[in-house]
C-alpha positions, 0 to 999 in steps of 0.5 A: 121428174127426178129431183136430186138427193142434194135438192131434197136434202137442202129443201131447195130446187136448183134454178135449172130444175125450176125452169125444166119443171115449169117448161114441162107444165108449159109444154105438156100441161103438167109435171109430177114430183114424186114423194116429196112429203115425208111418209110421217107428214102424209100419215098425219095429214091423212088421219086428220083429213079422214076424220073431217071427211067422214063427218062431212059426208055423213051430212053432205051428198056427193057433189062431184059425181057418183060417190065423189065429194069435193070438200073445202079444207079448214084453214088450220093445222095440219093443212096450213103446214109450210110443207103445204102452203109454201112447199119449197119444191112447188112454190118456185115452180108456181112463181116461175109460171105465174110471177112472184106475186101470185096468190092462192084462191082455192084450198080444198080436196077431191075424194072418190069413194069406192063405187065412184064413176068416171067424170066427164072430161073437163077443164077447170077454167072457162075461157076468159075470152070465149070469142078469141081464137088465140091461146093465152099464157098460163093464168092458173096452176093446180097443185094436187097432193095425194094422201094415199098412193094413186093406183090404177084401181083406186080412181087416179086422175086421168089427164090429157097431156101434150097440148089440151091446155093450149087449145084456143080460147073459143074451142075450150067448150064442154061439147068440144072437149067431150068429142075431141078427147075420145080421139086423143091420148090420155093417161092416169096419173099413178104416183105415190102419196105425198107427191106433187102434181102441178098442172095448168088449170086448163089441161083436160082431165077427169076422175076415174072409178075407185074400184078399191075398198078405201077412199082416195083423198087428194088435196087441191090448191089453185094458184093464180096470177095476181090480177085474176080476182074471184069472190074470196072462198077461203075464210081465215081468222085474223089471228091465224093469218097473222101467225103465217110466214110473210110469204104465206100471208102474201099468197092468201092476201086476197081471201076473207080474213076476219076478226 
């Protein structure tokens, strides 16, 4: 989706842009805003992330398939930069989809290394009412921020757009997904570093093989409606929490804030 130079300069999306982006998520399951973080910002994030990630994988086995690792992000700079936790382009779209009282309940990353394999096609959320044949409104939305360009050779996310997030609750089962996905259109998400991939958490997707010679890091946050509560997964020191903006405090208000 194209964002005007004026919106980028003002760091504010026009109301019609917000509605159009939200409608793309509602209808197609996703929207991509390309290159919204500066190259300098992404470069700094990438350097810090890779130092942490290399230390992490030195003592942790792959946990998302062959040569693919999920790592929770530390709640500290540069990952809690306002450009990340209250991104001025992503947040209005989240509010349009989930309400202004939405909350962030997942703060992590996904990184395929060279030699990674295909994941099984999956949805990131189980059916809330598995006995029901209805389709529910959006409950959660994922924000992915690539720290390198997503290319055809380095394991881009593959998505099944155009309705997989609207599959009825009782059909959103792993065995159904695997069978039907083979007969449906899918596409890799090719996008430059610093883009914003905003997708309905139910949309079918998978990781693909990284055939390059470098890791392909990707930050991931999940926003939920305020009533959707899970066990807190994000640990935030009280002093750090108090240093956040009021909007960021509201987004993380349900997480584990400790003294």
